[in-house]
C-alpha positions, 0 to 999 in steps of 0.5 A: 207202146208208151212204155217202149217210147219212154224207155227209148228216150230215157236211154238216148238221154242217158247215152247223151249224158255219158257222151258229154262226160266221157268224151271230154275226159278222153280229150283230157287224157290225151292232153295229159299224155301229150304234155306229161302232166301226170308226172307233174301231178304225181310229185306232190302225192309222194308223201300221202301215198307213202303213208298209205303204203305205196312206193313212188313207182306205184303212184303213176298207175294209181293216179291214172286209174283213179282219174281215167278209169280201171281199164287205163289204170290197169293197162298202165299197171300191167305195163309198169309191172312188165317193165319191173318198176312195180313189184310184189305187194305194190301190184296188189295194193294198186289193183285193190285200190283201183278196184275200190276207187277208179274213175272217180271223176267220170263215175261221180259225174255220171251218178250226179247226172242221174240224180245222186249226190256227187259229194257223197258218192266221191267221199264214200268211195275215197274213204272206203278205198283209203281205209281198206287199202291202208289196213291191208298195207299195214297188215302186209308190212306187219306180216313181212316184219313178223316173217323176218323175225321168225327166220332170223 
């Protein structure tokens, strides 16, 4: 019986921690939407994103997913894709990056609240996502260039 009570209070504690992390992030999301802050944040990220192989149109869904999570970022990616602003390999690269590194603030705060080192969690996720997506992007560009040479 003691185990059940400890488990119950542990779950309640975890739910309260998650609530205290997720609700402020959702409020922040609404503020970002209301004042078009995501567009202002994406401007300085154009050059680093281009180095990684992302086009300017891909930065918005990428940033939305990194900050607010896979569900929101995926929804933005689908909307941008349906509108025709993001095409081909860009959809794949954004989805790959978000699969590896989404909701960095929310997840890092949740893991840190459970006792993990937030800096290590965040750094490891960013490094893995950047290395993998950078390598895939280089491969896709090289493969595209090789195909053009063969057809010519």
